[in-house]
C-alpha positions in Angstrom: 0.1 -0.1 0.0 1.2 3.5 -0.9 0.0 6.4 1.4 0.3 10.1 0.8 0.7 12.6 3.8 -0.9 15.9 3.0 -0.5 18.4 5.9 -1.8 21.8 6.4 -4.0 24.1 8.5 -6.7 24.1 5.8 -8.3 27.3 6.9 -10.3 27.1 4.6 -9.5 24.0 2.2 -9.9 25.2 -1.4 -9.9 23.9 -4.8 -6.2 24.4 -5.2 -5.6 21.9 -2.5 -7.9 19.4 -4.1 -6.1 19.7 -7.4 -2.8 19.2 -6.0 -4.1 16.2 -3.9 -5.6 14.6 -6.8 -2.6 15.0 -9.0 -0.3 13.5 -6.2 -2.8 10.6 -5.9 -2.7 9.8 -9.6 1.0 10.4 -10.2 2.4 8.6 -7.1 -0.3 5.8 -7.6 -1.4 6.4 -3.9 -3.9 3.9 -2.4 -4.8 6.4 0.2 -4.0 10.2 0.7 -4.3 11.4 4.4 -5.2 15.0 4.9 -3.5 15.7 8.1 -5.2 18.7 9.6 -2.6 20.6 11.7 -3.7 21.7 15.2 -0.8 24.0 16.2 1.8 24.3 13.2 5.1 25.2 15.0 6.2 27.5 11.9 3.0 29.6 11.9 1.7 32.4 13.9 -1.6 31.2 15.6 -3.4 34.4 15.8 -6.8 34.1 14.0 -6.7 30.4 13.2 -10.0 28.7 13.2 -10.9 26.1 15.7 -9.9 22.6 14.9 -13.4 21.6 14.9 -14.5 24.0 12.2 -11.5 23.0 10.2 -12.1 19.4 10.4 -15.7 19.9 9.2 -14.5 21.8 6.2 -12.1 19.2 5.2 -14.6 16.4 5.6 -17.0 18.3 3.3 -14.2 18.8 0.9 -13.0 15.4 0.5 -16.4 13.6 1.0 -16.8 12.4 -2.5 -13.2 11.1 -3.1 -12.7 7.3 -1.9 -8.9 7.9 -2.0 -9.1 10.9 0.4 -9.2 10.4 4.2 -8.7 12.6 7.2 -6.0 11.8 9.8 -6.0 13.1 13.4 -2.3 12.2 13.9 -1.5 15.8 14.6 -4.5 16.5 16.7 -4.7 13.7 19.2 -1.3 14.5 20.7 0.4 17.2 22.4 2.5 19.7 20.4 4.9 21.0 18.9 4.0 18.7 15.9 7.1 18.2 13.7 6.8 16.4 10.4 9.4 13.8 11.5 7.3 12.7 14.4 4.0 12.6 12.3 5.7 10.2 9.8 6.9 8.1 12.6 3.6 7.7 14.2 1.9 7.0 10.9 4.7 4.2 10.3 3.4 2.5 13.5 -0.2 2.8 12.1 0.7 1.5 8.7 3.8 -0.7 9.2 3.3 -2.3 5.7 2.8 0.8 3.7 5.2 3.1 1.7 4.9 6.6 3.1 5.1 9.6 0.7 5.2 13.0 2.4 3.8 15.8 0.1 5.1 19.2 0.0 5.5 22.3 -2.1 8.6 23.4 -3.9 9.2 26.2 -1.5 9.1 23.8 1.5 11.7 21.6 -0.1 14.0 24.7 -0.4 13.5 25.1 3.4 13.9 21.5 4.4 17.4 22.0 5.7 15.9 24.4 8.2 13.3 21.9 9.5 13.5 20.0 12.8 15.9 17.2 12.1 15.7 17.0 8.4 17.8 14.0 8.1 15.7 11.9 10.5 12.7 13.1 8.5 14.1 12.0 5.3 14.9 8.6 6.7 11.3 8.2 8.0 10.0 8.8 4.5 9.8 6.3 1.6 9.5 9.1 -0.7 8.7 12.9 -0.9 6.3 14.1 -3.4 7.1 17.8 -4.4 4.4 19.9 -6.0 6.3 22.8 -7.7 5.5 25.6 -9.7 6.7 25.7 -13.2 9.2 28.5 -12.5 10.6 26.7 -9.5 14.3 25.9 -9.8 15.0 23.2 -7.3 18.7 22.4 -6.7 18.7 18.9 -5.5 22.6 18.7 -5.9 22.8 21.5 -3.3 20.2 20.0 -1.0 22.2 16.6 -1.3 25.1 18.3 0.4 23.2 19.1 3.6 20.4 16.1 3.5 22.4 13.1 1.9 20.0 10.6 -0.1 17.3 13.3 -0.7 17.8 13.0 -4.5 16.7 9.2 -4.5 13.5 10.0 -2.7 12.1 13.2 -4.3 9.3 12.6 -6.9 8.2 15.8 -8.8 4.5 16.2 -9.3 3.4 18.0 -12.5 0.4 20.0 -11.6 -1.2 23.3 -12.2 -0.5 25.5 -9.1 -3.4 28.0 -8.7 -2.5 31.4 -7.2 -5.0 30.8 -4.5 -4.4 30.7 -0.8 -6.4 30.1 2.2 -5.2 33.5 3.7 -6.4 35.3 0.6 -9.7 33.8 1.0 -10.2 34.7 4.4 -9.2 38.3 3.5 -11.9 38.2 0.7 -14.5 37.0 3.0 -13.6 39.7 5.6 -13.7 42.4 2.9 -16.9 41.3 1.3 -15.1 40.3 -1.9 -16.4 37.4 -4.1 -14.9 33.8 -3.1 -17.6 31.5 -4.2 -15.6 29.6 -6.8 -12.6 29.3 -4.8 -14.2 26.5 -2.8 -16.4 23.6 -3.3 -20.0 24.3 -3.0 -20.6 22.4 0.4 -17.7 24.4 1.9 -18.9 27.6 0.6 -22.3 26.8 2.1 -20.7 25.7 5.4 -18.6 28.9 5.7 -21.8 30.9 5.2 -23.8 29.0 7.6 -21.1 28.8 10.2 -20.4 32.6 9.7 -16.6 31.9 9.6 -14.0 34.5 8.7 -16.1 37.5 9.3 -14.8 40.5 11.1 
């Protein structure tokens, strides 16, 4: 079994997330893609982050019709800080027979040497799926100098990277701008009903 690990705050989850997750699932032949909803990401400021319950509900609505997608509570049901290396190791215990592919963006790949124990993180993963923009220049030779073995584990994912961010969607909602087509219909309706992201 091949399992993808797709982490994020998903505040809110949008169509850009779905497109990337779908391309990763197809191109890496994943049997399952876990949406790892992060409770308290160590690299992000926590001001204004929505409750974990609200974000879980939005992700549930986002992925409900895709049999390959599943929510994981691995970064919710344990105390922080939540480092990626620990997330992978816990999932390894949950799925001992599986190949685990950690999915990240090209910008995160550049930043990998600054992550918490990057060499241990690489060792814990069977592969790393990198979703990069077309203008991203990833220098694997340079990364190889600080994280030996990374070249063998990186798989580039070709996918359209939409210029959409959860931060932008939250701002548009606060400003009263349009945001309907950035989201799936159930998520759009839930945000309205739950009155999320309003001032």
